[in-house]
PAZAPA-4460 file (N, C-alpha, C; in steps of 0.05 Angstrom, whole numbers, plus 32768, in hexadecimal, padded with zeros to 4 digits):
% residues 261
    n_x    n_y    n_z   ca_x   ca_y   ca_z    c_x    c_y    c_z   seq   type   mol
   7D44   7D3D   7FD5   7D5B   7D4E   7FB4   7D68   7D47   7F9E     1      M     A
   7D6E   7D2F   7F9D   7D74   7D1A   7F88   7D5F   7D0E   7F6C     2      K     A
   7D4A   7D12   7F79   7D2F   7D18   7F68   7D29   7D2D   7F59     3      L     A
   7D2E   7D3E   7F73   7D33   7D5E   7F64   7D45   7D6C   7F57     4      K     A
   7D65   7D5B   7F59   7D75   7D62   7F36   7D6E   7D4F   7F2D     5      Q     A
   7D64   7D36   7F2F   7D5D   7D20   7F0E   7D4E   7D33   7EFB     6      R     A
   7D3D   7D41   7F08   7D15   7D52   7F09   7D2D   7D68   7EF4     7      T     A
   7D3A   7D7B   7F02   7D49   7D91   7EF9   7D59   7D8F   7ED4     8      S     A
   7D69   7D80   7ED7   7D7B   7D70   7EBE   7D67   7D7A   7EA8     9      D     A
   7D4D   7D6D   7EAB   7D3C   7D6B   7E8E   7D2C   7D7F   7E90    10      W     A
   7D1D   7D94   7E9E   7D0A   7DA0   7EAC   7D11   7DBB   7EA3    11      L     A
   7D30   7DBE   7EB6   7D3A   7DE2   7EBC   7D38   7DE6   7E8E    12      V     A
   7D4D   7DCF   7E8A   7D4F   7DE9   7E5F   7D2D   7DD9   7E5F    13      P     A
   7D1A   7DD4   7E62   7D0B   7DD5   7E57   7CFB   7DFD   7E62    14      K     A
   7CF2   7DF0   7E73   7CEC   7E10   7E81   7CF8   7E25   7E6E    15      L     A
   7D11   7E2A   7E76   7D29   7E35   7E74   7D29   7E4D   7E50    16      H     A
   7D0E   7E2F   7E39   7D0F   7E3C   7E2B   7CF3   7E4A   7E23    17      R     A
   7CE3   7E51   7E3D   7CCF   7E61   7E43   7CD2   7E7C   7E53    18      V     A
   7CD0   7E8F   7E42   7CD9   7EA5   7E57   7CC9   7EA6   7E68    19      S     A
   7CA7   7EA6   7E6E   7C9B   7EB0   7E86   7CAB   7E9C   7E93    20      A     A
   7CB0   7E78   7E83   7CAE   7E79   7E9D   7CCE   7E71   7EAE    21      L     A
   7CDE   7E84   7EA7   7CFC   7E7F   7EB2   7CF8   7E8E   7ECA    22      R     A
   7CE7   7EA1   7ED5   7CF5   7EB1   7EEA   7CF0   7E94   7F00    23      V     A
   7CD0   7E7E   7F05   7CCA   7E6B   7F08   7CE0   7E54   7F0C    24      I     A
   7CEB   7E53   7EFC   7CF5   7E3D   7EF8   7D14   7E44   7F02    25      A     A
   7D1B   7E64   7F00   7D33   7E6E   7F1E   7D2E   7E66   7F39    26      K     A
   7D17   7E6F   7F44   7D0A   7E64   7F5C   7D0E   7E4F   7F62    27      Q     A
   7CF7   7E3F   7F4D   7CF7   7E21   7F5F   7D17   7E0D   7F62    28      F     A
   7D2A   7E1B   7F3F   7D3C   7E07   7F4B   7D5A   7E0F   7F4E    29      F     A
   7D4C   7E2B   7F62   7D67   7E30   7F6D   7D7A   7E23   7F77    30      R     A
   7D94   7E25   7F81   7D9E   7E0F   7F89   7DA6   7DEB   7F7B    31      G     A
   7D8E   7DEC   7F69   7D96   7DCE   7F5A   7DA9   7DD2   7F47    32      S     A
   7DAC   7DB1   7F3F   7DC6   7DAA   7F3F   7DC2   7D97   7F21    33      T     A
   7DD8   7DA1   7F0B   7DCA   7D97   7EE8   7DDE   7D8C   7EEB    34      L     A
   7DE0   7D71   7EDD   7DFC   7D6C   7ED1   7DF3   7D5F   7EB3    35      H     A
   7E11   7D6C   7EB3   7E15   7D5C   7E8B   7E2A   7D57   7E86    36      Q     A
   7E35   7D47   7E7A   7E47   7D41   7E68   7E61   7D4D   7E74    37      P     A
   7E7C   7D36   7E6E   7E8B   7D50   7E6B   7EA4   7D3E   7E74    38      F     A
   7EAD   7D3D   7E4E   7ECC   7D30   7E50   7ECD   7D07   7E60    39      H     A
   7EB2   7D00   7E5F   7EA8   7CE1   7E54   7EA2   7CDF   7E78    40      G     A
   7E9C   7CF2   7E82   7E89   7CF7   7EA4   7E83   7D14   7EA0    41      G     A
   7E78   7D16   7EC0   7E5E   7D29   7EB3   7E72   7D49   7EC9    42      V     A
   7E68   7D55   7ECD   7E65   7D68   7ED8   7E57   7D80   7EE8    43      I     A
   7E48   7D84   7F01   7E2D   7D8C   7F10   7E2E   7DA6   7F0F    44      C     A
   7E1C   7DB3   7F06   7E24   7DD4   7F01   7E00   7DE4   7F0A    45      L     A
   7E03   7DE6   7F1A   7DED   7E01   7F1E   7DE0   7E02   7F0C    46      D     A
   7DC3   7DFA   7F14   7DA9   7DFF   7F07   7D95   7E26   7EFE    47      A     A
   7DA8   7E27   7F0E   7DA7   7E51   7F09   7DB6   7E57   7EFA    48      V     A
   7DD8   7E4E   7F0E   7DE6   7E66   7F0E   7DFB   7E5E   7EE8    49      E     A
   7DF4   7E40   7EE5   7E05   7E3F   7EC7   7DF6   7E3C   7EA7    50      H     A
   7DDF   7E4A   7EAB   7DC4   7E43   7EA3   7DDE   7E4C   7E86    51      S     A
   7DE7   7E66   7E85   7DF5   7E5F   7E7B   7E00   7E55   7E68    52      W     A
   7E12   7E33   7E74   7E1B   7E19   7E6E   7E05   7E00   7E5F    53      A     A
   7DE5   7E0E   7E63   7DDC   7DF7   7E55   7DC1   7E06   7E47    54      W     A
   7DBA   7E18   7E4A   7DB1   7E29   7E30   7DA9   7E35   7E1F    55      T     A
   7DC3   7E2C   7E16   7DBF   7E35   7DF6   7DDC   7E1F   7DF5    56      G     A
   7DF7   7E20   7DDA   7E06   7E10   7DD1   7E18   7E17   7DE2    57      K     A
   7E21   7E1E   7DEE   7E37   7E1F   7E06   7E39   7E0A   7E17    58      R     A
   7E4C   7DEC   7E1D   7E4F   7DD5   7E33   7E66   7DEB   7E37    59      R     A
   7E64   7DDD   7E55   7E82   7DDD   7E64   7E95   7DCB   7E55    60      Y     A
   7E8E   7DAC   7E4B   7E9D   7DB0   7E3D   7EBB   7DBE   7E31    61      E     A
   7EA3   7DD1   7E18   7EBA   7DDB   7E03   7EB4   7DFB   7E0B    62      T     A
   7EB5   7DEF   7E2D   7EBD   7E11   7E2F   7ED0   7E22   7E35    63      F     A
   7EDD   7E2F   7E34   7F07   7E2D   7E42   7F15   7E1E   7E2D    64      D     A
   7F0A   7E02   7E16   7F0F   7DF4   7E0B   7F33   7DF8   7E11    65      G     A
   7F30   7E09   7DFC   7F59   7E0F   7E00   7F6B   7E09   7E15    66      E     A
   7F5B   7E19   7E30   7F6C   7E16   7E3E   7F66   7DF9   7E4F    67      L     A
   7F4C   7DED   7E4D   7F4B   7DD5   7E59   7F62   7DBA   7E4A    68      Q     A
   7F6C   7DC4   7E33   7F7A   7DB8   7E27   7F93   7DB5   7E2F    69      D     A
   7F9A   7DCD   7E28   7FC3   7DD6   7E35   7FC0   7DD9   7E48    70      K     A
   7FB6   7DC7   7E67   7FB7   7DC9   7E85   7FBA   7DA5   7E7D    71      L     A
   7FA9   7D9F   7E68   7FAB   7D74   7E62   7FC7   7D72   7E5A    72      L     A
   7FCE   7D87   7E44   7FE0   7D88   7E3D   8003   7D7E   7E55    73      S     A
   7FFD   7D9C   7E5F   8013   7DA6   7E7A   800E   7D8B   7E8D    74      L     A
   7FF9   7D86   7E94   7FF7   7D6B   7EAA   8008   7D4E   7E9C    75      S     A
   8008   7D4E   7E88   8011   7D2D   7E8A   8038   7D2C   7E94    76      L     A
   803B   7D4F   7E95   8067   7D52   7EA3   8056   7D4B   7EB6    77      D     A
   8042   7D47   7ED1   8043   7D50   7EE8   803A   7D46   7EFE    78      Y     A
   8039   7D41   7F0E   8031   7D29   7F1C   800B   7D29   7F2E    79      E     A
   800A   7D55   7F36   7FF5   7D51   7F42   7FEF   7D6F   7F37    80      I     A
   7FDB   7D79   7F2D   7FCD   7D90   7F31   7FC1   7D99   7F3D    81      L     A
   7FC9   7DC0   7F53   7FC3   7DC6   7F73   7FA9   7DDF   7F45    82      I     A
   7F93   7DDB   7F58   7F7D   7DEC   7F4C   7F7E   7E01   7F56    83      D     A
   7F8A   7E1C   7F5A   7F7C   7E2D   7F6C   7F6A   7E46   7F5B    84      I     A
   7F57   7E3E   7F67   7F3A   7E4D   7F63   7F2F   7E3F   7F45    85      G     A
   7F25   7E28   7F65   7F21   7E1D   7F4D   7F00   7E1B   7F47    86      S     A
   7EF2   7E1D   7F57   7ED9   7E27   7F4E   7EC0   7E05   7F46    87      N     A
   7EBA   7E02   7F35   7EAF   7DEE   7F35   7EB1   7DD3   7F2A    88      L     A
   7ED7   7DE0   7F22   7EF0   7DC9   7F1F   7EEE   7DC8   7EFF    89      G     A
   7EE7   7DD1   7EF1   7EE7   7DCC   7ED1   7EFF   7DCB   7ED1    90      A     A
   7F16   7DD4   7ECC   7F2A   7DC2   7EC6   7F35   7DAC   7ED2    91      M     A
   7F34   7DA9   7EF2   7F44   7D97   7F01   7F2F   7D74   7EF1    92      T     A
   7F09   7D7C   7EE2   7EFE   7D5E   7EDB   7F06   7D5E   7EC8    93      L     A
   7F13   7D75   7EB9   7F18   7D7B   7E97   7F3C   7D62   7E97    94      S     A
   7F45   7D66   7EAC   7F64   7D54   7EA9   7F58   7D3E   7EC2    95      I     A
   7F5A   7D3C   7ECA   7F53   7D1F   7EE2   7F43   7D0D   7ECA    96      C     A
   7F22   7D1A   7EBC   7F12   7D09   7EB2   7F2D   7CF1   7E95    97      L     A
   7F37   7D01   7E8F   7F51   7CFF   7E7B   7F68   7CF9   7E73    98      R     A
   7F6A   7CF5   7E92   7F8E   7CF6   7E9B   7F92   7CE4   7EB6    99      N     A
   7F8B   7CCE   7EB2   7F8B   7CB9   7EC8   7FA1   7CB9   7ED2   100      P     A
   7FB9   7CC2   7ED3   7FDB   7CCB   7EE1   7FDF   7CDE   7EF5   101      N     A
   7FC4   7CED   7EFA   7FD0   7D02   7F09   7FAF   7D11   7F17   102      I     A
   7FBA   7D18   7F33   7FB3   7D1A   7F3F   7FA8   7D37   7F44   103      K     A
   7F97   7D46   7F5B   7F91   7D5F   7F5F   7F8A   7D70   7F72   104      A     A
   7F8B   7D83   7F79   7F7C   7D86   7F8A   7F72   7DAF   7F8E   105      I     A
   7F60   7DA9   7F8F   7F50   7DC5   7F88   7F4B   7DDC   7FA4   106      C     A
   7F4D   7DE9   7F9D   7F4D   7E01   7FB6   7F37   7E1C   7FAB   107      I     A
   7F1E   7E19   7FB6   7F0F   7E30   7FAD   7EF7   7E32   7FD2   108      E     A
   7EF4   7E4F   7FCF   7EDD   7E59   7FE8   7ECB   7E5B   7FDE   109      P     A
   7EBB   7E52   7FCC   7EA0   7E64   7FCC   7E95   7E37   7FD4   110      N     A
   7E82   7E41   7FE3   7E77   7E2D   7FEB   7E6C   7E1D   7FDD   111      F     A
   7E57   7E27   7FCE   7E44   7E1F   7FB1   7E58   7E12   7F9B   112      R     A
   7E6B   7E14   7F92   7E7C   7E13   7F87   7E8A   7DF9   7F93   113      A     A
   7E94   7DEC   7FA0   7E9F   7DE1   7FB6   7E8D   7DC8   7FB2   114      V     A
   7E73   7DCC   7FB4   7E63   7DB6   7FB2   7E5C   7DAD   7FA7   115      S     A
   7E5D   7DB8   7F87   7E4E   7DB1   7F70   7E6A   7D9A   7F6A   116      L     A
   7E82   7DA9   7F6F   7EA0   7D9F   7F5F   7E9E   7D86   7F77   117      L     A
   7E9A   7D82   7F98   7E9E   7D64   7F9F   7E88   7D51   7F8E   118      Q     A
   7E6B   7D5C   7F87   7E60   7D4B   7F73   7E62   7D40   7F57   119      E     A
   7E78   7D4D   7F4B   7E81   7D4B   7F34   7E9B   7D42   7F3A   120      S     A
   7EA9   7D32   7F4E   7EBB   7D1D   7F5E   7EB1   7D08   7F60   121      L     A
   7E97   7D09   7F7D   7E8E   7CEE   7F7B   7E83   7CE2   7F67   122      R     A
   7E7A   7CF4   7F4D   7E61   7CE1   7F37   7E72   7CD5   7F28   123      L     A
   7E83   7CDE   7F25   7EA3   7CDB   7F18   7EBD   7CCC   7F1D   124      N     A
   7EB6   7CC3   7F39   7EC6   7CB4   7F49   7EDD   7CB3   7F45   125      R     A
   7EEE   7CDB   7F47   7EFE   7CE0   7F4E   7F06   7CE8   7F70   126      L     A
   7EFB   7CDC   7F7F   7EFA   7CED   7F98   7F10   7CE0   7FAB   127      T     A
   7F23   7CD0   7F9D   7F3B   7CC1   7FA7   7F51   7CC4   7F92   128      E     A
   7F4D   7CE1   7F84   7F5B   7CF5   7F77   7F64   7D03   7F71   129      R     A
   7F4B   7D12   7F82   7F52   7D2D   7F81   7F3C   7D3B   7F9A   130      V     A
   7F58   7D41   7FAB   7F4F   7D55   7FC0   7F44   7D6C   7FBB   131      K     A
   7F2C   7D81   7FD2   7F19   7D8D   7FC7   7F24   7DA2   7FE6   132      V     A
   7F32   7DBC   7FF0   7F39   7DCE   7FFE   7F1F   7DE2   7FFF   133      I     A
   7F0C   7DEA   800F   7EFB   7E09   801D   7F10   7E14   8023   134      E     A
   7F12   7E19   800E   7F29   7E3D   8012   7F2E   7E53   8002   135      A     A
   7F34   7E61   7FF8   7F46   7E82   7FE9   7F63   7E7F   7FF3   136      A     A
   7F70   7E7D   7FDB   7F91   7E7E   7FDC   7F96   7EA2   7FD8   137      V     A
   7FA3   7EB0   7FF3   7FB5   7EC1   8003   7FC8   7EBB   8002   138      S     A
   7FD8   7EDB   8009   7FF9   7EDA   8014   7FFE   7EDC   802E   139      N     A
   7FE0   7ECE   803E   7FEC   7EBE   805F   7FC9   7EB1   8060   140      Q     A
   7FDA   7E97   806F   7FCE   7E8D   807D   7FAA   7E99   8096   141      D     A
   7F94   7E9C   8092   7F85   7EAD   80A2   7F6B   7EB6   8093   142      G     A
   7F64   7EC7   8093   7F3E   7EBF   8089   7F3C   7ED0   807F   143      V     A
   7F32   7ED7   8060   7F2C   7EF4   8046   7F16   7EF5   8040   144      L     A
   7F02   7F0C   803D   7EEB   7F15   803C   7EE7   7EFD   8017   145      I     A
   7EDC   7EF7   8014   7ECA   7EF2   7FFD   7EB5   7EF3   7FF4   146      F     A
   7EAE   7EFD   7FDE   7E94   7F08   7FCE   7E8B   7EE7   7FB2   147      D     A
   7E78   7EE4   7FC3   7E75   7EC9   7FB6   7E5E   7ECE   7F91   148      E     A
   7E5E   7EE3   7F96   7E4A   7EF1   7F80   7E54   7EE5   7F58   149      G     A
   7E45   7EE0   7F4B   7E55   7ED7   7F2D   7E57   7EC0   7F22   150      G     A
   7E3C   7EB3   7F1A   7E3C   7E9F   7F0A   7E46   7E89   7F25   151      S     A
   7E4A   7E82   7F3B   7E5E   7E6B   7F4B   7E74   7E72   7F56   152      V     A
   7E80   7E8B   7F4B   7EA0   7E8F   7F43   7EA7   7E9B   7F5E   153      T     A
   7E98   7EB3   7F6B   7EA6   7EC6   7F78   7EC3   7ED7   7F7A   154      G     A
   7EC9   7EE2   7F90   7EE7   7EF3   7F87   7EEB   7EFB   7FA9   155      H     A
   7F05   7F0D   7FAC   7F0A   7F0C   7FC0   7F04   7F26   7FBB   156      V     A
   7EF5   7F2C   7FDA   7EE9   7F52   7FD3   7EEC   7F62   7FEF   157      S     A
   7EE3   7F75   7FFA   7EDD   7F83   8007   7EC5   7F86   8014   158      N     A
   7EB0   7F6E   8009   7EA3   7F6D   8018   7E99   7F53   8014   159      S     A
   7E87   7F3E   8027   7E77   7F22   801F   7E7F   7F17   8038   160      G     A
   7E85   7EF9   8031   7E83   7EEA   8052   7EA6   7EDE   8051   161      T     A
   7EAF   7EDC   8068   7EC7   7ED8   8075   7ED3   7EB5   8070   162      S     A
   7EE9   7EB2   8064   7EED   7E91   8062   7F09   7E94   805A   163      V     A
   7F0E   7E77   8066   7F2B   7E6F   806A   7F34   7E78   8048   164      K     A
   7F50   7E87   8065   7F68   7E84   8039   7F83   7E7B   8047   165      S     A
   7F8D   7E6E   8031   7FA9   7E5F   803B   7FC4   7E67   802E   166      I     A
   7FDA   7E6B   8039   7FF3   7E70   802C   7FFC   7E6A   8011   167      D     A
   8003   7E83   7FFF   8006   7E77   7FE6   801D   7E65   7FE7   168      F     A
   8027   7E7A   7FE5   8053   7E62   7FF2   804B   7E4A   8004   169      A     A
   8048   7E56   800D   8042   7E32   801D   8034   7E1D   8012   170      E     A
   8024   7E2A   8005   8016   7E11   7FF2   802E   7E0C   7FDC   171      L     A
   8033   7E16   7FD8   803E   7E14   7FB8   805C   7DFD   7FC4   172      I     A
   8067   7E0D   7FD9   807C   7E02   7FEC   8075   7DE2   7FE6   173      N     A
   805A   7DE5   7FF0   804E   7DC4   800A   8050   7DAD   7FEE   174      E     A
   804A   7DA9   7FD5   804E   7DA0   7FBD   8057   7D9C   7FAE   175      Y     A
   8067   7DBB   7FB0   8087   7DB8   7F9E   8098   7DAB   7FA0   176      S     A
   809A   7D9F   7FBF   80AB   7D96   7FC5   80B6   7D7A   7FBB   177      Y     A
   809A   7D68   7FC0   80B1   7D49   7FBC   8093   7D3E   7F9B   178      S     A
   8089   7D58   7F93   8082   7D50   7F78   807D   7D67   7F59   179      C     A
   8081   7D65   7F47   8084   7D72   7F30   8062   7D7B   7F38   180      K     A
   805A   7D96   7F36   8049   7DA5   7F3B   8036   7DB2   7F26   181      C     A
   8025   7DB8   7F1B   8016   7DC3   7F0D   7FFF   7DCF   7F0F   182      L     A
   8007   7DF3   7F19   7FF0   7E05   7F26   7FE2   7E05   7F15   183      F     A
   7FC1   7E13   7F07   7FB4   7E1B   7F0A   7FA7   7E36   7F14   184      K     A
   7FAD   7E4C   7F0E   7FA9   7E60   7F21   7F8D   7E70   7F13   185      I     A
   7F73   7E76   7F1B   7F60   7E82   7F12   7F51   7E98   7F29   186      D     A
   7F60   7EAF   7F36   7F4E   7EB3   7F4E   7F49   7EDB   7F40   187      V     A
   7F3A   7EDC   7F2E   7F33   7EEF   7F27   7F3B   7F0D   7F34   188      E     A
   7F4B   7F0E   7F28   7F6F   7F2B   7F2C   7F68   7F18   7F44   189      G     A
   7F6D   7F16   7F57   7F80   7F0B   7F77   7F9A   7F05   7F6E   190      F     A
   7FA8   7EFE   7F5B   7FAF   7EF8   7F51   7FD4   7F0C   7F50   191      E     A
   7FCA   7F1D   7F52   7FE3   7F32   7F5E   7FE4   7F29   7F6D   192      T     A
   7FD9   7F38   7F80   7FDF   7F29   7FA3   7FEC   7F12   7F9C   193      T     A
   7FED   7EF4   7F94   7FF6   7EE0   7F99   800D   7EE7   7F8D   194      L     A
   801A   7EE8   7F78   8035   7EEC   7F68   8048   7EF9   7F74   195      M     A
   8039   7F0E   7F91   8056   7F1E   7F97   8061   7F03   7FAD   196      Q     A
   8062   7EEA   7FB2   8064   7EDD   7FC0   8071   7ECD   7FAA   197      Q     A
   8074   7ED7   7F9B   808F   7EB9   7F8A   80A6   7EC1   7F9D   198      L     A
   80AB   7ED3   7FA1   80C8   7ED7   7FB4   80D1   7EBA   7FC0   199      I     A
   80BA   7EB7   7FC9   80BC   7E9D   7FDD   80B4   7E84   7FD5   200      N     A
   80B7   7E82   7FBC   80B2   7E64   7FBA   80D2   7E56   7FBA   201      F     A
   80C9   7E32   7FB5   80DC   7E29   7FBD   80DC   7E0E   7FA7   202      K     A
   80E8   7E07   7F9B   80EB   7DE3   7F93   80E6   7DF6   7F75   203      N     A
   80E2   7E04   7F60   80E9   7E18   7F44   80DC   7E01   7F36   204      L     A
   80F9   7DEE   7F38   80F8   7DD8   7F20   80DF   7DCB   7F1D   205      D     A
   80D4   7DC9   7F32   80B8   7DB2   7F39   809F   7DC2   7F31   206      N     A
   809D   7DDA   7F30   8085   7DE5   7F2E   807E   7DF9   7F08   207      I     A
   806E   7DF0   7F05   805D   7DFE   7EE5   8045   7E12   7EF6   208      C     A
   803C   7E2A   7EEF   8025   7E3C   7EFA   8016   7E3E   7EDA   209      L     A
   8001   7E31   7EDD   7FE9   7E52   7ECA   7FE0   7E54   7ED2   210      L     A
   7FDA   7E7D   7ED0   7FD5   7E93   7EDE   7FC3   7E95   7EBF   211      I     A
   7FA9   7E95   7EC6   7F95   7EA8   7EB9   7F9B   7ED0   7ECF   212      E     A
   7FB1   7EDE   7EBA   7FAB   7EF0   7EBE   7F8E   7F11   7EB9   213      L     A
   7F8C   7F1A   7ED0   7F6C   7F27   7EC5   7F70   7F3E   7EC3   214      H     A
   7F67   7F52   7EBA   7F69   7F6B   7EAA   7F70   7F7D   7EC1   215      P     A
   7F76   7F97   7EBA   7F87   7FA6   7ED3   7F6E   7FA7   7EDE   216      L     A
   7F6E   7FB2   7EFA   7F64   7FB9   7F09   7F44   7FA1   7F0F   217      N     A
   7F42   7F8C   7EFD   7F2E   7F75   7F0C   7F2C   7F75   7F19   218      F     A
   7F18   7F77   7F2E   7F09   7F79   7F43   7F1B   7F84   7F56   219      N     A
   7F25   7F9A   7F4F   7F39   7FA4   7F63   7F4D   7F99   7F62   220      H     A
   7F55   7F8A   7F56   7F74   7F79   7F61   7F7E   7F72   7F42   221      F     A
   7F7A   7F77   7F3A   7F89   7F6D   7F1C   7F9D   7F7C   7F08   222      G     A
   7FB0   7F74   7F03   7FC8   7F82   7EF4   7FE6   7F75   7EEC   223      N     A
   7FD7   7F75   7EDB   7FEA   7F58   7ECD   7FFE   7F5A   7EC8   224      P     A
   7FFF   7F69   7EBD   8023   7F7B   7EAF   8034   7F6D   7ECD   225      N     A
   8020   7F7C   7EE5   803C   7F6D   7F00   8039   7F5E   7F01   226      Q     A
   801C   7F4A   7EFC   801E   7F30   7EFF   8048   7F28   7EF0   227      C     A
   804B   7F30   7ED9   8050   7F12   7ECD   8070   7F27   7ED2   228      L     A
   8066   7F3C   7ED5   8085   7F4E   7ED1   8091   7F3F   7EF6   229      Q     A
   8089   7F2F   7F04   8088   7F28   7F21   8092   7F0E   7F19   230      L     A
   808A   7F08   7EFF   8091   7EDE   7EF4   80A9   7EE4   7EF2   231      L     A
   80A7   7EFD   7ED6   80C7   7EFB   7ED4   80DC   7EF9   7EDC   232      L     A
   80DC   7F10   7EF2   80E9   7F18   7F05   80F6   7EF9   7F17   233      N     A
   80E8   7EE9   7F24   80E8   7ECD   7F36   8100   7EBE   7F1C   234      S     A
   8101   7EC9   7EFD   8109   7EB3   7EED   8100   7EA0   7EE3   235      G     A
   80DE   7EA5   7EE6   80D8   7E92   7ECE   80CE   7E95   7EB0   236      A     A
   80D1   7E88   7EA4   80D4   7E8E   7E7F   80AE   7E82   7E82   237      V     A
   80A3   7E9E   7E73   807F   7E9C   7E6A   807B   7E9E   7E5A   238      V     A
   806A   7E95   7E53   805C   7E8A   7E3C   8040   7E90   7E46   239      E     A
   802E   7E9D   7E23   8016   7E94   7E22   8012   7E75   7E1B   240      D     A
   7FF2   7E71   7E17   7FEC   7E59   7E0F   7FF7   7E41   7DF8   241      I     A
   7FF6   7E58   7DE5   7FFD   7E59   7DC9   8021   7E53   7DCB   242      H     A
   8036   7E59   7DE5   804C   7E4B   7DDF   805E   7E6C   7DE2   243      G     A
   8054   7E79   7DDE   8060   7E9C   7DD1   806E   7EA0   7DE7   244      Q     A
   8084   7EB2   7DE7   808F   7EC2   7E00   8080   7ED6   7E04   245      I     A
   8083   7ED8   7E1D   8068   7EF7   7E34   8075   7F02   7E37   246      L     A
   8087   7F18   7E31   808E   7F30   7E41   8079   7F3C   7E43   247      K     A
   8065   7F49   7E3D   8050   7F5B   7E42   803C   7F4F   7E39   248      S     A
   8021   7F53   7E41   8003   7F58   7E40   7FF2   7F6F   7E44   249      V     A
   7FDB   7F73   7E31   7FCF   7F80   7E35   7FB4   7F7E   7E44   250      Q     A
   7FBB   7F9C   7E4D   7FB5   7F9F   7E70   7F91   7F97   7E74   251      E     A
   7F8B   7F95   7E58   7F70   7F9A   7E53   7F62   7F80   7E5B   252      D     A
   7F77   7F6A   7E4E   7F67   7F51   7E42   7F6A   7F40   7E60   253      N     A
   7F60   7F22   7E52   7F67   7F04   7E6E   7F7D   7F02   7E5A   254      F     A
   7F8F   7EFA   7E65   7FA4   7EEB   7E5E   7FB2   7ECB   7E66   255      T     A
   7FAB   7EB5   7E5F   7FBD   7E9F   7E69   7FD2   7E9C   7E65   256      Q     A
   7FDE   7EA5   7E83   7FFF   7EA1   7E7D   8011   7E88   7E87   257      A     A
   8026   7E74   7E87   8029   7E5F   7E8D   8051   7E6D   7E95   258      I     A
   8057   7E63   7EB0   806D   7E61   7EC3   8075   7E50   7EC6   259      A     A
   808D   7E52   7EB8   80A2   7E42   7EC3   80B8   7E45   7EC9   260      R     A
   80CF   7E31   7ED2   80EE   7E37   7EE6   80F8   7E25   7EDA   261      W     A
***
């Protein structure tokens, strides 16, 4: 497997340049891992699902670069990052590779994404600082249906596979009880369900949330203005990543919202 991975690092991009060979490359290298330089370390990508990140000018180090840098800046005031919907762990890796003083917990139900993240942590020698929990976050402990389709991202759905779910409010309260916590939340529209648990939050002084608000009806869940109103009703001060106060959002756009109490 290691030989196949090393081969794919240089061979897959070459095959992709020839249109007639792309189908062969997709079949032969399905499930293979590519390693890409990332903030002084590396990030592991799926050779097929993440072809967008190595076949053109885009690279994961600059993908959502403004968000990566904002999270890094925020992290300097917190002891632990809880990355809910971590996917490949790009945000966690971006922070932990540049801020040696923070620990992290990644929560992600997608098996392939988790395996890539764990390999990245091993290669970057971050396994002692970063814990990975293979689960979804919901409004209660139990089981959710999760659709793993879509560039190793996936989302809560009415069809798919059963995955473990953990209670959002209990998660928040467990970690914020004893330390200052930065929570990054990107759950493909399901944040609308999670924000309804704000009334059960404790230790608000120890909490900062950075949430991606998805467009209205995104994956049948998204409702960005409802999320924002729930945050405001809880007493949070909500800003965008440029520091502008948020009182409303455009419902057809993606919005990064930062909430503090």
